[in-house]
C-alpha positions in Angstrom: 28.6 9.5 51.8 27.9 5.8 51.3 30.9 3.6 50.9 29.0 1.7 48.2 29.9 3.0 44.8 27.2 3.4 42.2 27.4 1.2 39.2 26.9 2.8 35.8 23.4 2.7 34.5 22.8 -0.1 32.0 20.1 0.4 29.4 17.4 -2.3 29.0 18.8 -3.0 25.5 22.3 -3.6 26.9 20.9 -5.8 29.7 19.0 -7.9 27.1 22.1 -8.2 25.0 24.1 -9.3 28.0 21.5 -11.9 29.0 21.3 -13.2 25.5 25.1 -13.6 25.4 24.9 -15.5 28.7 22.1 -17.7 27.4 24.2 -18.6 24.3 27.2 -19.4 26.5 25.1 -21.7 28.8 23.4 -23.4 25.7 26.9 -24.1 24.4 28.1 -25.6 27.7 24.9 -27.7 27.8 25.5 -29.0 24.3 29.1 -29.8 25.1 28.1 -31.7 28.3 25.5 -33.7 26.3 28.1 -34.6 23.7 30.3 -35.9 26.5 27.4 -38.2 27.6 25.9 -36.2 30.4 22.1 -36.4 30.7 19.9 -33.8 32.4 17.9 -36.6 34.0 21.0 -38.0 35.7 21.8 -34.6 37.1 18.9 -34.7 39.6 20.1 -38.2 40.8 23.6 -36.8 41.3 22.3 -33.8 43.2 20.2 -36.1 45.4 23.2 -38.4 46.1 25.4 -35.4 47.0 22.7 -34.1 49.4 22.6 -37.6 51.0 26.4 -37.8 51.2 26.5 -34.3 52.8 23.8 -35.3 55.4 25.7 -38.5 56.3 29.0 -36.6 56.5 27.4 -34.0 58.8 26.1 -36.8 61.1 29.6 -38.3 61.2 31.1 -35.0 62.0 28.6 -34.5 64.8 29.3 -37.9 66.2 33.1 -37.3 66.1 32.6 -34.0 67.9 30.5 -35.8 70.7 33.1 -38.5 71.0 35.9 -36.0 71.2 34.0 -34.1 74.0 33.4 -37.3 76.0 37.1 -38.3 75.7 38.3 -34.8 76.3 40.2 -34.6 73.1 39.9 -32.9 69.7 38.2 -34.1 66.6 41.6 -33.8 64.8 43.0 -36.4 67.2 40.0 -38.7 66.5 40.6 -38.4 62.8 44.1 -39.7 63.3 42.9 -42.4 65.7 40.3 -43.7 63.2 42.6 -43.3 60.2 40.6 -40.5 58.6 42.0 -37.7 56.4 41.2 -34.2 57.6 39.7 -33.4 54.2 37.4 -36.4 54.2 
């Protein structure tokens, strides 16, 4: 026997109803965010900035790892040495 349990069959009508409900929830969330001043156009800019931040952070992590290897220490020790927080 497979350890994966079978999920109950869902009729196409039930699936459509579920998707419609999800769409209404998402539309409501979008409307609320727009009322709070969020704009869809700005979202792409924020996503691009987050990608750039993550790329820069990854490079920094890599450099800290290389420095740690050269010094024979840990990146944790380097965080303390450079005054960085571990969750930075």
